[in-house]
C-alpha positions as CSV (number, residue, x, y, z in Angstrom):
1,X,0.1,0.0,-0.1
2,X,1.2,3.3,-0.6
3,X,2.1,5.7,2.5
4,X,0.9,8.6,1.5
5,X,1.7,12.4,3.1
6,X,-2.2,12.2,4.6
7,X,-1.5,9.1,6.1
8,X,1.5,9.9,7.8
9,X,-0.1,13.4,9.0
10,X,-3.4,11.2,10.2
11,X,-0.6,9.1,12.3
12,X,1.5,11.9,13.7
13,X,-2.2,13.4,14.9
14,X,-3.2,10.4,16.5
15,X,-0.3,9.7,18.2
16,X,2.0,12.6,18.4
17,X,5.0,10.8,16.9
18,X,8.1,12.3,14.8
19,X,7.4,12.1,10.7
20,X,10.2,9.8,9.9
21,X,8.7,7.5,12.8
22,X,5.1,7.6,11.3
23,X,6.5,7.0,8.2
24,X,8.1,4.2,9.4
25,X,5.0,2.3,11.4
26,X,3.1,3.0,8.1
27,X,5.9,1.1,6.4
28,X,6.4,-1.8,8.4
29,X,2.6,-2.2,8.8
30,X,1.9,-1.9,5.5
31,X,-0.1,1.1,6.0
32,X,-2.7,-0.2,8.5
33,X,-3.6,2.8,10.5
34,X,-4.4,0.9,14.0
35,X,-1.5,-1.8,13.7
36,X,0.5,1.4,12.9
37,X,-0.8,3.2,16.6
38,X,0.4,-0.1,18.2
39,X,3.7,-0.7,16.7
40,X,4.5,3.2,17.6
41,X,3.0,2.0,21.1
42,X,5.6,-0.7,21.4
43,X,8.4,1.6,20.3
44,X,7.3,3.9,23.0
45,X,7.1,6.8,20.0
46,X,3.4,7.6,20.9
47,X,4.1,8.5,24.5
48,X,3.4,12.7,23.5
49,X,0.3,12.0,22.6
50,X,-0.6,11.1,26.2
51,X,1.4,14.1,27.6
52,X,-0.5,16.8,25.4
53,X,-3.2,17.4,27.9
54,X,-0.8,18.4,30.4
55,X,-0.2,22.1,31.3
56,X,3.6,23.0,30.2
57,X,4.2,26.1,32.2
58,X,7.6,25.9,32.9
59,X,11.0,25.6,30.9
60,X,13.7,28.0,29.6
61,X,13.9,31.2,27.6
62,X,17.6,31.2,25.3
63,X,18.6,33.7,23.4
64,X,20.9,34.1,20.4
65,X,22.9,36.8,18.8
66,X,24.3,37.1,15.4
67,X,25.9,40.0,13.6
68,X,23.7,42.8,14.8
69,X,20.3,40.1,14.8
70,X,19.2,38.6,18.4
71,X,16.4,36.3,18.9
72,X,14.2,35.0,21.7
73,X,12.9,31.8,22.5
74,X,10.7,30.5,25.0
75,X,10.7,26.2,25.2
76,X,8.1,25.2,27.9
77,X,8.4,21.9,29.8
78,X,5.6,20.7,32.9
79,X,8.2,21.1,35.7
80,X,11.1,22.9,36.8
81,X,13.1,19.4,37.6
82,X,13.3,19.2,33.3
83,X,14.6,22.6,33.0
84,X,17.7,21.8,34.6
85,X,18.4,18.3,32.2
86,X,21.1,19.1,30.1
87,X,19.4,17.3,27.1
88,X,16.7,19.7,27.5
89,X,19.0,22.8,27.8
90,X,21.2,21.3,24.6
91,X,17.7,21.6,22.7
92,X,16.7,24.9,23.9
93,X,20.1,26.1,22.7
94,X,19.9,24.3,19.6
95,X,16.5,25.8,18.6
96,X,17.6,29.3,19.4
97,X,20.3,28.7,17.1
98,X,18.7,27.7,14.6
99,X,15.8,30.8,15.3
100,X,18.6,33.5,13.8
101,X,17.9,32.2,10.2
102,X,14.1,31.7,10.7
103,X,11.3,34.0,9.9
104,X,8.6,33.3,13.0
105,X,7.4,30.4,14.7
106,X,5.8,28.5,11.8
107,X,9.0,28.4,9.6
108,X,11.3,27.7,13.1
109,X,9.0,24.6,13.7
110,X,9.8,23.7,10.2
111,X,14.0,24.4,10.5
112,X,16.1,21.4,10.1
113,X,18.7,20.4,13.0
114,X,20.9,17.9,11.9
115,X,18.0,16.4,9.6
116,X,15.0,16.3,11.8
117,X,12.5,19.4,12.3
118,X,12.2,21.1,15.4
119,X,8.8,20.0,16.1
120,X,10.1,16.1,15.6
121,X,12.6,17.3,17.9
122,X,10.3,18.6,20.6
123,X,8.1,15.5,19.6
124,X,10.9,13.4,20.4
125,X,11.9,14.2,23.7
126,X,8.6,14.4,24.8
127,X,8.8,10.9,24.3
128,X,12.0,10.1,26.0
129,X,12.0,12.6,29.1
130,X,8.7,11.7,29.4
131,X,6.4,15.6,30.2
132,X,4.8,17.4,27.6
133,X,6.6,20.2,25.8
134,X,6.1,22.6,23.3
135,X,7.9,25.8,21.6
136,X,5.7,28.7,22.5
137,X,7.6,31.8,21.3
138,X,10.3,33.2,19.2
139,X,10.7,37.1,19.1
140,X,13.4,39.0,16.6
141,X,14.9,42.5,16.8
142,X,18.0,43.8,14.9
143,X,20.3,47.2,15.6
144,X,23.6,48.3,14.7
145,X,24.6,46.7,18.6
146,X,22.2,44.0,20.2
147,X,23.2,43.3,23.4
148,X,21.4,40.3,25.2
149,X,21.3,39.6,29.2
150,X,19.6,36.4,31.2
151,X,18.3,36.7,34.5
152,X,18.1,33.5,36.9
153,X,20.3,31.8,33.9
154,X,20.2,28.0,34.1
155,X,23.3,27.7,32.2
156,X,24.9,30.0,29.7
157,X,22.5,32.1,27.3
158,X,19.7,30.6,28.5
159,X,17.2,30.9,32.0
160,X,13.8,32.3,33.2
161,X,13.9,35.7,32.1
162,X,15.7,37.0,28.7
163,X,16.4,40.4,27.8
164,X,17.5,41.8,24.1
165,X,18.6,45.3,24.2
166,X,18.9,47.3,20.1
167,X,20.8,50.8,20.3
168,X,22.7,52.7,18.3
169,X,26.1,53.9,19.7
170,X,27.4,53.1,23.2
171,X,29.0,49.8,24.4
172,X,27.9,46.7,25.5
173,X,28.4,47.4,29.1
174,X,25.8,50.2,29.0
175,X,23.7,47.6,27.4
176,X,24.0,45.4,29.3
177,X,22.5,47.6,32.2
178,X,19.8,48.3,30.1
179,X,18.9,45.0,29.5
180,X,19.1,44.2,33.4
181,X,17.2,47.5,33.9
182,X,14.3,45.7,31.7
183,X,14.6,42.3,33.3
184,X,14.2,44.0,36.8
185,X,10.9,46.7,35.7
186,X,9.3,44.7,32.7
187,X,8.3,47.8,30.5
188,X,5.4,47.9,28.7
189,X,7.0,49.6,25.6
190,X,9.9,51.3,24.7
191,X,8.4,55.0,24.4
192,X,4.8,56.7,24.3
193,X,4.5,56.4,20.1
194,X,5.2,52.6,20.8
195,X,2.6,52.1,23.2
196,X,-1.0,50.9,22.2
197,X,-3.4,54.3,21.7
198,X,-5.9,52.2,23.2
199,X,-4.1,51.6,26.5
200,X,-3.3,55.4,26.9
201,X,-6.4,55.8,26.3
202,X,-8.2,54.0,29.0
203,X,-5.7,55.2,31.5
204,X,-6.6,58.6,30.4
205,X,-10.5,58.2,30.9
206,X,-9.8,56.4,34.0
207,X,-7.6,59.0,35.3
208,X,-10.8,61.6,34.5
209,X,-12.7,59.7,35.8
210,X,-10.6,59.5,39.3
211,X,-9.9,63.4,39.4
212,X,-13.7,64.7,38.4
213,X,-14.7,62.7,41.8
214,X,-12.8,65.3,43.4
215,X,-15.6,68.0,42.4
216,X,-12.2,70.3,41.2
217,X,-12.8,72.9,38.3
218,X,-12.2,71.3,34.5
219,X,-8.8,73.7,34.1
220,X,-7.7,72.3,37.5
221,X,-8.4,68.6,36.6
222,X,-6.8,69.5,33.0
223,X,-3.7,69.7,34.8
224,X,-4.2,67.0,37.2
225,X,-4.7,64.9,34.4
226,X,-1.5,66.0,32.5
227,X,0.6,66.2,35.4
228,X,-0.8,61.9,36.0
229,X,-0.1,60.8,32.5
230,X,2.9,62.0,32.7
231,X,3.9,59.7,35.5
232,X,1.7,56.7,34.1
233,X,4.1,57.0,30.8
234,X,7.6,57.4,33.7
235,X,6.4,53.9,35.0
236,X,5.3,51.7,32.0
237,X,8.1,53.0,29.3
238,X,11.3,52.6,29.0
239,X,13.2,55.5,28.2
240,X,11.1,57.8,31.0
241,X,11.4,55.3,33.6
242,X,14.1,55.7,36.5
243,X,17.2,54.0,35.9
244,X,17.9,51.1,38.3
245,X,21.6,51.8,38.2
246,X,21.2,55.5,38.6
247,X,17.5,56.6,40.1
248,X,18.3,60.5,39.3
249,X,18.4,59.6,35.4
250,X,15.8,58.4,33.0
251,X,16.9,55.3,31.0
252,X,16.7,57.8,28.1
253,X,18.7,60.4,29.9
254,X,21.5,57.8,31.0
255,X,21.5,56.7,27.4
256,X,22.1,60.6,26.0
257,X,25.0,60.1,28.3
258,X,26.1,57.3,27.3
259,X,26.4,58.5,23.5
260,X,24.1,55.7,22.8
261,X,19.9,55.4,21.8
262,X,18.1,52.7,22.2
263,X,16.0,51.5,19.8
264,X,14.2,48.6,20.7
265,X,13.8,45.8,23.2
266,X,12.2,42.0,23.9
267,X,11.5,41.1,27.5
268,X,10.6,37.3,27.5
269,X,9.8,35.7,30.3
270,X,9.0,32.0,31.1
271,X,5.2,30.8,31.4
272,X,3.8,34.8,31.3
273,X,-0.3,34.3,30.6
274,X,-0.4,30.7,31.3
275,X,-3.1,29.6,33.8
276,X,-0.8,27.0,35.6
277,X,-3.0,25.1,38.0
278,X,-1.2,24.5,41.4
279,X,-1.1,21.2,43.2
280,X,0.6,20.2,46.0
281,X,3.7,18.1,46.4
282,X,2.3,14.9,47.2
283,X,-0.2,15.1,44.8
284,X,2.6,16.0,42.2
285,X,4.5,12.6,43.5
286,X,1.2,10.6,43.2
287,X,0.7,11.6,39.7
288,X,4.3,10.8,38.7
289,X,4.4,7.7,40.1
290,X,1.3,6.4,37.9
291,X,2.9,7.8,35.0
């Protein structure tokens, strides 16, 4: 029986097995779908499907910089224990290196490392390590200079928080200070122009409503709003924040003193936005013992 791409895809969807493993299973079983599923199970290659419903909120963020291009990727696993696994760390590092040449996350999933796609490598790792995993995010930045920083590093180039800073002028030491600042303060945007106008308008309306509750005249309210919006911008935009290295200066002012202009940044933290089910330790152990 001819082994078509559609058959291979169907088997992969059912089992979570890698493309080459699915194709081999169908070849070995003459295209019999159920027999192919059993073949994969006996080889331990269908484990990924059993893990896919579990929440993967741990893992690592890795950064890579090559010739003015920086990339950050997040690869998730179920437990922090796996993030400390050397095989998992190597896989994440390889994925980050491959991401330099990828235009987006879909292209990265299809990128090949050692003859296997990134998607298949992750599926295989699920089977061998026994936890659900996934390539969740990728972000890219370019600049005259791109500096990286990892906070809570698990190993070189990867950890819980990854930061990339793009700038013109200045030096790497200043760029690293800015990256550390970003890791600590998590600004929402580079400057006011980079903010979502809807966010600004929503905050302005909230401040207007608060000010009107005071019963003050409109001209006084206008001045109050101006001051409060300025404070809002100083809290959430990078260039207007007080620089953690020297709080007497804003980040923008510090950059000017350093002869630099910050043109962009990326901050990526493991598990941002993932709703993680909390379990007590005894329950985790019991679940692990059950496989």
